[in-house]
VOZA-756723 format. One record per residue: x, y, z of N, C-alpha, C, O, CB in turn; residue in three letters. Coordinates in steps of 0.2 Angstrom, whole numbers, padded with zeros to 4 digits, always signed. Glycine has a CB too. Example, Ala and Ser with C-alpha at 12.3 -4.5 7.8 and 13.67 -1.06 7.14 Angstrom:
REM VOZA-756723
+0066-0028+0039+0062-0022+0039+0066-0016+0039+0071-0017+0042+0057-0022+0045ALA+0064-0011+0035+0068-0005+0036+0064+0000+0039+0067+0006+0040+0070-0003+0029SER
//
This chain:
REM VOZA-756723
-0067+0118-0043-0070+0111-0041-0068+0110-0034-0063+0113-0031-0066+0105-0045UNK-0073+0107-0030-0072+0106-0023-0067+0101-0022-0067+0095-0025-0079+0104-0020UNK-0063+0103-0017-0058+0098-0016-0061+0093-0010-0062+0095-0004-0051+0101-0013UNK-0061+0087-0012-0064+0081-0007-0061+0080+0000-0065+0079+0005-0064+0074-0011UNK-0054+0082+0000-0051+0080+0006-0048+0086+0010-0044+0086+0014-0046+0075+0004UNK-0052+0092+0009-0050+0098+0012-0050+0098+0020-0055+0097+0023-0053+0103+0010UNK-0043+0100+0023-0044+0100+0031-0041+0093+0033-0039+0092+0039-0053+0100+0034UNK-0041+0087+0029-0038+0081+0032-0031+0080+0031-0028+0083+0027-0041+0076+0029UNK-0029+0075+0035-0022+0073+0035-0021+0066+0034-0024+0061+0036-0019+0075+0042UNK-0017+0065+0029-0015+0058+0026-0008+0056+0028-0004+0059+0027-0015+0058+0020UNK-0007+0050+0030-0001+0047+0031+0000+0042+0026-0005+0038+0024+0000+0044+0039UNK+0006+0043+0022+0006+0038+0015+0013+0035+0017+0018+0039+0018+0005+0042+0007UNK+0014+0028+0017+0020+0025+0018+0022+0023+0010+0017+0022+0006+0020+0018+0024UNK+0029+0022+0009+0032+0021+0003+0029+0027-0002+0027+0026-0008+0030+0014+0000UNK+0029+0033+0000+0027+0039-0003+0033+0041-0009+0031+0044-0013+0026+0045+0004UNK+0038+0038-0008+0044+0042-0012+0043+0040-0020+0047+0043-0024+0051+0041-0010UNK+0039+0034-0021+0039+0032-0028+0033+0028-0029+0029+0027-0025+0044+0027-0029UNK+0032+0027-0035+0026+0022-0038+0020+0024-0036+0018+0030-0036+0028+0014-0036UNK+0015+0019-0033+0009+0020-0030+0008+0026-0024+0004+0030-0024+0006+0013-0027UNK+0013+0025-0020+0013+0030-0014+0014+0036-0017+0011+0041-0014+0018+0028-0008UNK+0019+0038-0021+0020+0045-0024+0014+0047-0028+0011+0052-0027+0026+0045-0029UNK+0011+0043-0032+0005+0045-0035-0001+0047-0031-0005+0051-0032+0003+0041-0040UNK-0002+0042-0026-0008+0044-0021-0006+0051-0017-0011+0055-0016-0009+0037-0015UNK+0001+0052-0015+0002+0058-0011+0000+0064-0016-0004+0068-0014+0010+0058-0009UNK+0003+0064-0022+0002+0070-0026-0006+0070-0027-0009+0076-0027+0006+0068-0033UNK-0010+0065-0029-0017+0066-0029-0021+0068-0023-0025+0073-0024-0020+0060-0032UNK-0020+0065-0017-0023+0067-0011-0022+0074-0009-0027+0077-0007-0021+0063-0006UNK-0015+0077-0011-0014+0083-0009-0017+0088-0014-0019+0093-0012-0007+0084-0010UNK-0019+0086-0020-0022+0090-0025-0030+0091-0023-0033+0096-0025-0022+0088-0032UNK-0032+0086-0019-0039+0085-0016-0039+0089-0009-0045+0090-0006-0041+0077-0014UNK-0034+0092-0007-0034+0096-0001-0031+0093+0005-0031+0096+0010-0040+0099+0000UNK-0029+0087+0005-0026+0083+0010-0019+0086+0012-0015+0088+0008-0025+0074+0008UNK-0017+0087+0018-0010+0087+0020-0007+0081+0021-0011+0076+0024-0010+0091+0027UNK-0001+0080+0018+0002+0074+0017+0008+0073+0021+0012+0078+0022+0004+0073+0009UNK+0008+0067+0025+0014+0065+0029+0017+0059+0025+0014+0054+0024+0013+0062+0037UNK+0023+0061+0021+0026+0056+0015+0031+0052+0020+0036+0055+0022+0029+0061+0009UNK+0030+0046+0020+0034+0042+0024+0037+0037+0019+0034+0034+0015+0031+0038+0030UNK+0044+0036+0021+0048+0032+0017+0055+0031+0020+0057+0033+0026+0048+0035+0010UNK+0059+0027+0016+0066+0026+0019+0072+0031+0015+0077+0031+0017+0068+0019+0019UNK+0069+0033+0010+0074+0037+0006+0072+0045+0006+0067+0047+0003+0075+0034-0002UNK+0076+0048+0010+0075+0056+0011+0075+0059+0005+0070+0063+0004+0080+0058+0016UNK+0079+0058+0000+0079+0062-0006+0073+0061-0011+0070+0066-0014+0084+0060-0010UNK+0070+0055-0011+0064+0053-0014+0058+0057-0011+0054+0061-0015+0063+0045-0013UNK+0058+0056-0005+0052+0059-0001+0052+0067-0002+0046+0070-0003+0053+0058+0006UNK+0058+0070-0001+0059+0077-0003+0057+0080-0009+0054+0085-0010+0066+0079-0002UNK+0058+0075-0014+0055+0078-0021+0048+0078-0021+0045+0083-0024+0058+0074-0027UNK+0044+0073-0018+0037+0073-0018+0034+0078-0014+0029+0081-0016+0034+0066-0017UNK+0037+0080-0009+0035+0085-0004+0035+0091-0008+0031+0095-0008+0040+0086+0002UNK+0041+0093-0011+0043+0099-0014+0038+0100-0020+0035+0106-0021+0050+0100-0018UNK+0036+0094-0023+0030+0095-0029+0024+0097-0026+0020+0101-0029+0030+0088-0033UNK+0023+0094-0021+0016+0096-0017+0015+0103-0015+0011+0107-0016+0015+0091-0010UNK+0021+0105-0012+0021+0113-0010+0021+0117-0016+0018+0122-0016+0028+0114-0005UNK+0025+0115-0022+0024+0120-0028+0018+0120-0031+0017+0125-0035+0029+0117-0032UNK+0013+0115-0029+0006+0116-0032+0001+0118-0027-0005+0118-0027+0004+0110-0034UNK+0005+0121-0021+0000+0125-0016-0002+0120-0010-0006+0123-0006-0007+0129-0019UNK+0000+0114-0010-0002+0109-0005+0003+0110+0001+0008+0114+0001-0002+0102-0008UNK+0001+0106+0006+0005+0106+0012+0007+0098+0014+0003+0094+0014+0001+0109+0019UNK+0014+0097+0015+0017+0091+0016+0023+0091+0020+0026+0096+0021+0018+0088+0009UNK+0025+0085+0022+0031+0084+0027+0034+0078+0025+0030+0073+0023+0030+0085+0035UNK+0041+0077+0026+0044+0070+0024+0044+0067+0032+0045+0070+0037+0051+0071+0020UNK+0044+0060+0031+0044+0056+0037+0049+0051+0035+0047+0046+0032+0037+0054+0040UNK+0055+0051+0037+0060+0046+0036+0059+0040+0042+0060+0041+0048+0066+0049+0036UNK+0057+0035+0039+0056+0029+0044+0055+0022+0041+0053+0022+0035+0050+0030+0048UNK+0057+0018+0045+0057+0011+0042+0051+0007+0046+0050+0006+0052+0064+0007+0044UNK+0046+0005+0041+0039+0004+0044+0040-0003+0048+0035-0004+0052+0035+0003+0038UNK+0045-0007+0048+0046-0012+0053+0048-0011+0060+0049-0015+0064+0051-0018+0049UNK+0049-0004+0061+0052-0002+0067+0048+0001+0071+0046+0007+0069+0059+0002+0067UNK+0045-0002+0077+0040+0002+0081+0042+0009+0083+0038+0013+0082+0039-0002+0088UNK+0049+0009+0085+0051+0016+0088+0050+0021+0082+0048+0026+0083+0058+0015+0091UNK+0053+0019+0077+0052+0025+0070+0045+0026+0068+0044+0032+0066+0056+0022+0064UNK+0041+0021+0069+0034+0022+0067+0030+0027+0072+0027+0031+0071+0030+0014+0066UNK+0032+0025+0078+0029+0030+0083+0031+0037+0083+0027+0042+0083+0030+0027+0091UNK+0038+0037+0082+0041+0044+0081+0037+0048+0075+0035+0054+0076+0049+0044+0080UNK+0036+0044+0070+0033+0047+0063+0026+0049+0064+0024+0055+0062+0033+0041+0058UNK+0022+0045+0068+0015+0047+0070+0015+0053+0074+0011+0057+0074+0011+0041+0073UNK+0020+0053+0079+0020+0059+0084+0021+0065+0080+0018+0070+0080+0027+0058+0089UNK+0026+0065+0075+0028+0071+0071+0021+0074+0067+0020+0080+0067+0033+0069+0066UNK+0017+0069+0064+0011+0071+0062+0006+0074+0066+0004+0079+0065+0007+0065+0059UNK+0005+0072+0072+0001+0075+0078+0004+0082+0080+0001+0087+0080+0001+0069+0085UNK+0011+0082+0080+0014+0088+0082+0012+0094+0077+0011+0100+0079+0021+0087+0082UNK+0013+0092+0070+0012+0097+0064+0005+0098+0063+0004+0104+0063+0015+0093+0058UNK+0001+0094+0063-0006+0095+0061-0011+0094+0066-0017+0095+0065-0008+0092+0055UNK-0010+0090+0072-0015+0089+0077-0020+0084+0076-0025+0083+0080-0018+0095+0078UNK-0020+0080+0071-0025+0076+0068-0022+0071+0063-0017+0072+0060-0031+0080+0065UNK-0026+0065+0062-0025+0061+0056-0031+0057+0054-0035+0054+0058-0019+0056+0059UNK-0033+0058+0048-0039+0055+0045-0038+0049+0040-0043+0045+0039-0042+0061+0041UNK-0032+0049+0037-0032+0044+0032-0025+0041+0032-0020+0044+0033-0034+0047+0024UNK-0025+0034+0032-0018+0031+0032-0018+0026+0026-0022+0022+0025-0017+0027+0039UNK-0013+0027+0022-0012+0023+0017-0006+0019+0017-0001+0021+0016-0012+0026+0011UNK-0007+0012+0020-0001+0008+0022+0001+0005+0016-0002+0000+0014-0003+0001+0028UNK+0005+0008+0012+0007+0006+0005+0013+0002+0004+0014-0002+0000+0006+0011+0001UNK+0018+0004+0009+0025+0002+0008+0026-0005+0008+0023-0009+0012+0029+0005+0013UNK+0031-0008+0004+0031-0016+0004+0038-0017-0001+0040-0013-0005+0024-0020+0003UNK+0040-0024+0000+0045-0026-0005+0042-0033-0008+0038-0036-0005+0053-0028-0001UNK+0045-0035-0014+0044-0041-0016+0048-0046-0013+0046-0052-0012+0046-0041-0023UNK+0054-0044-0010+0059-0049-0007+0062-0054-0012+0062-0053-0018+0056-0051-0002UNK+0064-0060-0009+0066-0065-0012+0061-0070-0014+0057-0072-0010+0071-0069-0008UNK+0061-0072-0021+0057-0077-0024+0062-0083-0025+0067-0082-0029+0054-0074-0031UNK+0060-0089-0022+0064-0094-0023+0060-0100-0021+0055-0099-0017+0070-0092-0019UNK+0062-0106-0022+0059-0112-0020+0059-0112-0013+0063-0110-0009+0063-0118-0023UNK+0054-0116-0009+0053-0115-0002+0059-0118+0001+0062-0116+0006+0046-0118+0001UNK+0062-0124-0001+0068-0127+0002+0074-0123+0001+0078-0124+0005+0068-0134-0001UNK+0075-0119-0004+0080-0114-0006+0080-0108-0001+0085-0105+0001+0079-0112-0012UNK+0074-0105+0000+0072-0099+0003+0075-0099+0010+0073-0104+0014+0065-0098+0003UNK+0079-0094+0012+0082-0094+0018+0078-0091+0024+0074-0086+0022+0090-0091+0018UNK+0078-0094+0030+0074-0090+0035+0075-0083+0036+0069-0080+0037+0075-0092+0041UNK+0080-0080+0035+0081-0073+0036+0078-0069+0030+0075-0064+0031+0089-0072+0036UNK+0078-0072+0024+0075-0070+0018+0067-0069+0020+0064-0064+0019+0076-0074+0013UNK+0064-0075+0022+0057-0075+0024+0055-0070+0029+0051-0066+0028+0055-0081+0026UNK+0060-0070+0035+0058-0064+0040+0058-0058+0037+0054-0054+0039+0063-0064+0045UNK+0063-0056+0032+0064-0049+0030+0057-0047+0026+0055-0042+0026+0071-0047+0026UNK+0055-0051+0022+0048-0050+0019+0042-0050+0023+0038-0045+0022+0047-0055+0014UNK+0042-0054+0028+0037-0053+0033+0037-0047+0037+0032-0045+0039+0037-0058+0038UNK+0043-0045+0039+0044-0039+0044+0042-0033+0040+0038-0029+0043+0051-0039+0047UNK+0044-0033+0034+0042-0026+0031+0035-0026+0028+0031-0021+0030+0047-0024+0024UNK+0033-0031+0025+0026-0032+0022+0020-0032+0028+0015-0028+0028+0025-0038+0017UNK+0021-0037+0032+0016-0038+0036+0016-0035+0044+0012-0032+0046+0015-0047+0037UNK+0022-0036+0046+0023-0032+0053+0023-0024+0051+0020-0021+0055+0029-0033+0056UNK+0026-0022+0045+0025-0015+0044+0019-0013+0043+0017-0007+0046+0028-0013+0038UNK+0014-0016+0040+0006-0015+0040+0004-0014+0047+0000-0009+0049+0001-0021+0035UNK+0005-0020+0051+0003-0020+0058+0005-0013+0062+0001-0010+0065+0005-0026+0061UNK+0011-0012+0061+0014-0006+0065+0011+0001+0063+0010+0005+0067+0022-0006+0065UNK+0011+0001+0056+0008+0008+0053+0001+0009+0056-0001+0014+0058+0008+0008+0045UNK-0004+0004+0056-0010+0004+0057-0011+0005+0066-0015+0009+0069-0013-0002+0054UNK-0007+0001+0069-0008+0001+0076-0006+0008+0080-0009+0010+0085-0004-0004+0079UNK-0001+0012+0077+0001+0018+0080-0003+0023+0078-0002+0029+0081+0007+0019+0079UNK-0006+0022+0072-0011+0027+0069-0018+0028+0073-0022+0033+0073-0012+0026+0062UNK-0020+0022+0075-0027+0021+0078-0028+0027+0083-0034+0030+0083-0028+0014+0081UNK-0025+0028+0088-0026+0033+0093-0028+0040+0090-0033+0043+0092-0020+0035+0097UNK-0025+0042+0085-0027+0049+0081-0032+0048+0078-0037+0052+0078-0022+0052+0077UNK-0033+0042+0074-0039+0041+0070-0046+0040+0074-0051+0041+0071-0038+0035+0066UNK-0045+0038+0080-0051+0037+0084-0054+0044+0085-0060+0044+0087-0050+0033+0091UNK-0051+0049+0085-0053+0055+0088-0059+0058+0083-0063+0062+0086-0047+0060+0088UNK-0059+0057+0078-0064+0059+0073-0066+0054+0067-0071+0055+0063-0061+0065+0069UNK-0063+0048+0068-0064+0043+0062-0060+0044+0057-0056+0049+0057-0071+0043+0059UNK-0060+0039+0052-0055+0040+0046-0056+0034+0042-0060+0029+0043-0048+0040+0048UNK-0051+0034+0037-0051+0028+0033-0043+0026+0033-0038+0030+0033-0054+0030+0025UNK-0043+0019+0032-0037+0015+0032-0036+0011+0026-0041+0007+0025-0035+0011+0037UNK-0031+0013+0021-0031+0008+0015-0024+0005+0015-0019+0007+0016-0032+0013+0008UNK-0025-0001+0014-0019-0006+0014-0018-0009+0007-0022-0012+0004-0020-0012+0020UNK-0011-0009+0004-0009-0011-0002-0007-0019-0002-0002-0020+0000-0003-0007-0004UNK-0012-0023-0004-0010-0031-0005-0008-0032-0012-0005-0027-0015-0016-0036-0003UNK-0010-0037-0015-0009-0039-0022-0013-0044-0024-0016-0047-0020-0002-0040-0022UNK-0013-0045-0031-0016-0051-0034-0013-0058-0032-0016-0063-0032-0016-0050-0041UNK-0006-0057-0030-0003-0063-0027-0004-0064-0020-0004-0060-0016+0005-0062-0028UNK-0006-0070-0019-0009-0073-0013-0015-0071-0012-0018-0073-0006-0005-0070-0007UNK-0019-0068-0016-0027-0067-0015-0030-0070-0021-0036-0072-0020-0029-0060-0014UNK-0028-0070-0027-0031-0073-0033-0026-0078-0037-0027-0083-0039-0034-0067-0038UNK-0020-0075-0037-0015-0078-0041-0010-0082-0037-0008-0080-0032-0011-0074-0045UNK-0009-0088-0039-0004-0092-0034+0001-0096-0039+0005-0101-0037-0009-0098-0029UNK+0002-0094-0045+0006-0097-0050+0012-0094-0052+0016-0095-0056+0002-0097-0057UNK+0014-0089-0047+0021-0085-0049+0026-0089-0044+0026-0089-0038+0020-0076-0047UNK+0029-0093-0047+0034-0098-0043+0038-0094-0039+0041-0089-0041+0037-0102-0048UNK+0040-0097-0033+0045-0094-0029+0042-0088-0024+0045-0086-0020+0051-0090-0034UNK+0036-0086-0026+0034-0080-0022+0030-0081-0015+0025-0078-0014+0029-0076-0026UNK+0032-0087-0012+0029-0089-0006+0028-0084-0001+0023-0083+0002+0032-0095-0004UNK+0034-0081+0001+0035-0076+0007+0030-0071+0005+0026-0069+0009+0042-0074+0008UNK+0031-0068-0001+0028-0062-0003+0021-0063-0003+0017-0059+0001+0029-0060-0010UNK+0018-0069-0006+0011-0070-0007+0008-0071+0000+0002-0069+0002+0010-0077-0011UNK+0011-0074+0005+0008-0075+0012+0008-0069+0016+0003-0069+0020+0013-0080+0016UNK+0012-0064+0014+0011-0057+0017+0005-0054+0014+0002-0050+0017+0018-0053+0016UNK+0004-0055+0007-0002-0051+0004-0008-0055+0007-0012-0051+0009-0002-0051-0004UNK-0009-0061+0007-0015-0064+0010-0016-0062+0017-0022-0061+0019-0015-0071+0009UNK-0011-0062+0020-0011-0059+0028-0014-0052+0028-0018-0051+0032-0004-0059+0031UNK-0012-0048+0024-0014-0041+0024-0022-0041+0023-0025-0038+0027-0010-0038+0018UNK-0025-0045+0019-0032-0046+0017-0036-0048+0024-0041-0045+0025-0034-0051+0011UNK-0033-0053+0028-0036-0055+0034-0035-0050+0039-0040-0048+0043-0032-0062+0036UNK-0029-0047+0040-0028-0041+0043-0034-0035+0043-0036-0033+0048-0022-0038+0042UNK-0035-0034+0037-0040-0028+0035-0046-0030+0037-0050-0026+0040-0040-0026+0027UNK-0048-0037+0036-0055-0038+0038-0056-0039+0046-0061-0036+0049-0057-0046+0034UNK-0051-0041+0050-0052-0042+0056-0052-0034+0059-0056-0032+0064-0046-0046+0058UNK-0047-0029+0056-0047-0023+0058-0053-0019+0057-0056-0016+0062-0041-0019+0055UNK-0056-0020+0052-0062-0017+0049-0068-0018+0054-0072-0013+0056-0064-0020+0043UNK-0068-0024+0057-0074-0025+0062-0072-0022+0069-0076-0019+0072-0075-0034+0063UNK-0066-0023+0071-0064-0020+0078-0064-0013+0077-0067-0010+0082-0057-0022+0080UNK-0063-0009+0072-0063-0002+0072-0069+0001+0070-0070+0007+0070-0057+0001+0067UNK-0074-0002+0068-0081+0001+0065-0084+0005+0070-0086+0011+0068-0085-0005+0064UNK-0084+0003+0076-0087+0007+0081-0084+0014+0083-0087+0018+0086-0087+0003+0088UNK-0077+0015+0080-0074+0021+0080-0074+0025+0074-0071+0030+0073-0068+0020+0082UNK-0079+0023+0069-0080+0026+0063-0073+0026+0059-0072+0031+0056-0082+0033+0064UNK-0069+0021+0060-0063+0020+0055-0065+0015+0050-0067+0009+0052-0056+0019+0060UNK-0064+0016+0044-0065+0011+0039-0058+0008+0037-0053+0012+0036-0069+0015+0033UNK-0058+0002+0036-0052-0002+0034-0053-0005+0027-0058-0009+0027-0050-0008+0039UNK-0050-0004+0022-0050-0008+0016-0043-0010+0013-0038-0007+0015-0053-0003+0011UNK-0043-0015+0008-0037-0017+0005-0038-0017-0002-0043-0019-0005-0035-0024+0008UNK-0033-0014-0006-0033-0014-0013-0027-0020-0015-0022-0021-0012-0031-0006-0016UNK-0029-0023-0021-0025-0029-0023-0023-0027-0030-0026-0029-0035-0030-0036-0023UNK-0018-0023-0032-0016-0022-0038-0013-0027-0042-0010-0032-0039-0011-0017-0038UNK-0013-0028-0049-0010-0032-0053-0004-0029-0056-0001-0025-0052-0014-0035-0058UNK-0002-0030-0062+0004-0027-0064+0003-0020-0065-0001-0018-0069+0006-0030-0071UNK+0007-0016-0062+0007-0009-0062+0014-0006-0063+0019-0009-0060+0004-0007-0056UNK+0015-0001-0066+0021+0002-0068+0024+0005-0062+0023+0011-0062+0020+0006-0074UNK+0028+0001-0058+0032+0005-0053+0039+0002-0053+0041-0002-0057+0029+0003-0046UNK+0043+0004-0047+0049+0002-0047+0050-0004-0042+0056-0005-0039+0054+0007-0046UNK+0045-0007-0040+0045-0012-0034+0049-0019-0037+0052-0022-0033+0037-0014-0032UNK+0050-0019-0043+0054-0025-0045+0061-0024-0044+0065-0029-0045+0052-0027-0052UNK+0063-0018-0043+0070-0016-0042+0073-0020-0036+0079-0022-0035+0071-0008-0041UNK+0069-0021-0031+0070-0025-0025+0068-0032-0024+0067-0035-0019+0068-0022-0019UNK+0068-0035-0030+0066-0042-0031+0072-0046-0033+0076-0045-0038+0060-0043-0036UNK+0073-0052-0029+0078-0057-0030+0075-0063-0032+0072-0067-0028+0082-0057-0024UNK+0076-0066-0038+0073-0072-0041+0079-0077-0041+0084-0076-0045+0070-0071-0048UNK+0078-0083-0037+0083-0088-0038+0080-0095-0039+0076-0097-0035+0088-0087-0031UNK+0083-0098-0043+0081-0105-0044+0073-0107-0046+0071-0112-0045+0082-0109-0039UNK+0070-0101-0048+0062-0102-0048+0060-0107-0054+0055-0110-0054+0059-0095-0050UNK+0065-0108-0059+0064-0112-0064+0063-0120-0063+0060-0124-0066+0070-0110-0069UNK+0067-0121-0056+0066-0128-0054+0060-0130-0052+0059-0136-0052+0070-0129-0050UNK+0056-0126-0050+0049-0128-0048+0044-0125-0051+0038-0125-0049+0048-0127-0040UNK+0045-0121-0057+0040-0118-0061+0035-0123-0064+0037-0128-0067+0043-0113-0066UNK+0028-0121-0064+0024-0126-0067+0022-0122-0074+0020-0116-0073+0017-0128-0062UNK+0021-0125-0079+0020-0122-0085+0012-0120-0086+0008-0124-0084+0021-0127-0091UNK+0011-0114-0087+0004-0111-0087+0003-0108-0094+0007-0104-0097+0003-0106-0081UNK-0003-0110-0097-0003-0107-0104-0009-0102-0104-0015-0103-0101-0004-0112-0110UNK-0008-0096-0106-0013-0090-0106-0015-0088-0113-0011-0088-0117-0010-0084-0101UNK-0021-0086-0114-0022-0082-0120-0018-0077-0122-0016-0074-0117-0028-0080-0120UNK-0017-0075-0128-0013-0069-0130-0015-0062-0126-0021-0061-0126-0014-0069-0138UNK-0011-0059-0123-0013-0054-0119-0013-0054-0112-0019-0057-0110-0018-0051-0121UNK-0009-0053-0108-0009-0055-0101-0014-0051-0097-0017-0054-0092-0002-0054-0098UNK-0016-0045-0099-0020-0041-0095-0026-0039-0100-0025-0035-0105-0016-0034-0092UNK-0031-0043-0100-0037-0043-0105-0040-0035-0106-0041-0033-0111-0043-0047-0102UNK-0040-0032-0101-0043-0025-0101-0039-0020-0106-0042-0016-0109-0043-0022-0094UNK-0032-0021-0105-0027-0016-0108-0023-0019-0114-0017-0017-0115-0023-0013-0103UNK-0025-0025-0117-0021-0028-0122-0014-0030-0120-0009-0030-0123-0021-0024-0127UNK-0014-0032-0113-0007-0035-0111-0003-0029-0107+0002-0030-0104-0003-0038-0118UNK-0005-0022-0108-0001-0017-0105-0003-0017-0097-0009-0017-0095-0002-0010-0108UNK+0003-0015-0093+0002-0014-0085-0002-0008-0084-0002-0003-0088+0009-0014-0082UNK-0005-0008-0078-0009-0002-0076-0004+0003-0074+0002+0002-0074-0014-0003-0071UNK-0006+0009-0072-0002+0015-0070-0004+0016-0063-0009+0015-0061-0003+0021-0074UNK+0001+0019-0060+0001+0020-0052-0005+0026-0051-0007+0026-0046+0008+0022-0049UNK-0006+0030-0056-0011+0035-0055-0018+0032-0056-0023+0035-0053-0010+0041-0060UNK-0019+0026-0059-0025+0023-0059-0027+0020-0052-0032+0021-0049-0025+0018-0064UNK-0021+0018-0049-0022+0015-0042-0023+0021-0037-0027+0020-0032-0016+0010-0040UNK-0020+0026-0038-0021+0032-0034-0028+0035-0034-0031+0037-0029-0016+0038-0036UNK-0031+0034-0040-0039+0036-0040-0043+0031-0036-0048+0034-0033-0041+0035-0047UNK-0041+0025-0035-0045+0021-0031-0044+0022-0023-0048+0022-0019-0043+0013-0033UNK-0038+0024-0022-0035+0026-0015-0039+0032-0014-0042+0033-0008-0027+0027-0015UNK-0040+0037-0018-0044+0043-0017-0051+0041-0015-0053+0043-0009-0044+0048-0023UNK-0054+0037-0019-0061+0035-0017-0062+0032-0011-0066+0033-0007-0063+0031-0023UNK-0057+0027-0009-0058+0025-0002-0056+0029+0004-0058+0028+0009-0054+0019-0002UNK-0052+0035+0002-0050+0039+0008-0056+0045+0009-0057+0048+0014-0043+0043+0005UNK-0060+0045+0003-0066+0050+0003-0072+0048+0006-0072+0042+0008-0067+0052-0003UNK-0077+0053+0007-0083+0051+0010-0088+0048+0005-0093+0045+0007-0087+0058+0013UNK-0085+0047-0002-0089+0044-0007-0090+0036-0006-0094+0033-0009-0085+0045-0013UNK-0084+0033-0001-0085+0026+0000-0086+0026+0008-0083+0021+0011-0078+0023-0002UNK-0091+0029+0010-0092+0030+0018-0096+0024+0021-0096+0023+0027-0097+0037+0019UNK-0098+0020+0017-0101+0013+0019-0097+0007+0017-0100+0002+0017-0107+0013+0016UNK-0092+0008+0015-0087+0003+0013-0082+0001+0018-0077+0005+0019-0084+0004+0007UNK-0081-0005+0020-0076-0007+0025-0075-0014+0025-0080-0018+0024-0077-0004+0032UNK-0069-0016+0027-0067-0023+0026-0067-0027+0020-0068-0033+0019-0071-0026+0030UNK-0066-0022+0014-0067-0025+0007-0061-0025+0003-0057-0020+0002-0072-0020+0004UNK-0059-0031+0001-0053-0031-0004-0056-0028-0011-0061-0030-0014-0050-0039-0005UNK-0052-0024-0014-0054-0022-0021-0048-0024-0026-0042-0022-0025-0055-0015-0020UNK-0049-0028-0032-0044-0030-0036-0044-0024-0041-0049-0022-0044-0045-0036-0038UNK-0038-0022-0043-0037-0017-0048-0032-0020-0053-0026-0018-0052-0035-0009-0045UNK-0034-0023-0058-0029-0027-0062-0031-0028-0069-0028-0032-0072-0027-0033-0059UNK-0036-0025-0071-0038-0026-0078-0040-0033-0080-0040-0035-0086-0033-0024-0083UNK-0043-0037-0075-0045-0044-0076-0040-0048-0076-0041-0054-0077-0049-0044-0081UNK-0033-0046-0075-0027-0050-0075-0028-0057-0071-0027-0062-0073-0021-0046-0072UNK-0030-0056-0064-0030-0061-0059-0036-0067-0061-0036-0072-0059-0032-0057-0052UNK-0041-0064-0065-0046-0069-0067-0044-0073-0072-0046-0079-0073-0052-0065-0069UNK-0039-0071-0076-0037-0075-0082-0031-0079-0079-0030-0085-0081-0034-0071-0088UNK-0027-0077-0074-0021-0081-0071-0022-0085-0065-0018-0089-0063-0015-0077-0069UNK-0027-0084-0062-0029-0086-0055-0029-0094-0055-0030-0097-0050-0036-0084-0053UNK
//
């Protein structure tokens, strides 16, 4: 079977687990060389080792996506190693603190903004010079929250970053089109990942609005969450030439969850 991404180089943030890990493994199987970026060296190394065991090529990039210096250094390492960059999957992010607006602290707001929105900006900003050389694809992970769903009490900071990523995608898509760089954004619903481990929920019951749903939260799968591998397949499509005329587009991957809950 022909590998769709042979000869291409992909930078994947949040590559140590969940959607980022699944995307790294799948894109590597399709021939891409993977720059696996994250904050936990041991997780990244496990992913890189798996890719190499299956005959692929990958490297770890330990960096904080909210740090300009660290992201510049990471991109430089990609250039030094492979001399090009074709695919950027800006996937890393946190849920952060979910709390009523009056209870949410400014530093908690700032942390979510810095990682999710500033981190996306920095990832894309420093990748652009390499992408311009031959064109490429940027994929950004947003969410159903802030784009179709607004009933998750306390998720104000998180939802604002996710809405911001959609606007950023559409601005960037138009700006970068002349350089043959496509920019798209995926909006997952409930997916089996470990992002909930970095979520703090505080006093949300105080402002919660009762919402009644039909039985089964996710219609397409009888209430079961999606899998990271399913999202990775969408990432592969957007990274490949099969989506060569798609840019500036949000794509929801949620089994119709957001249509029910929006």
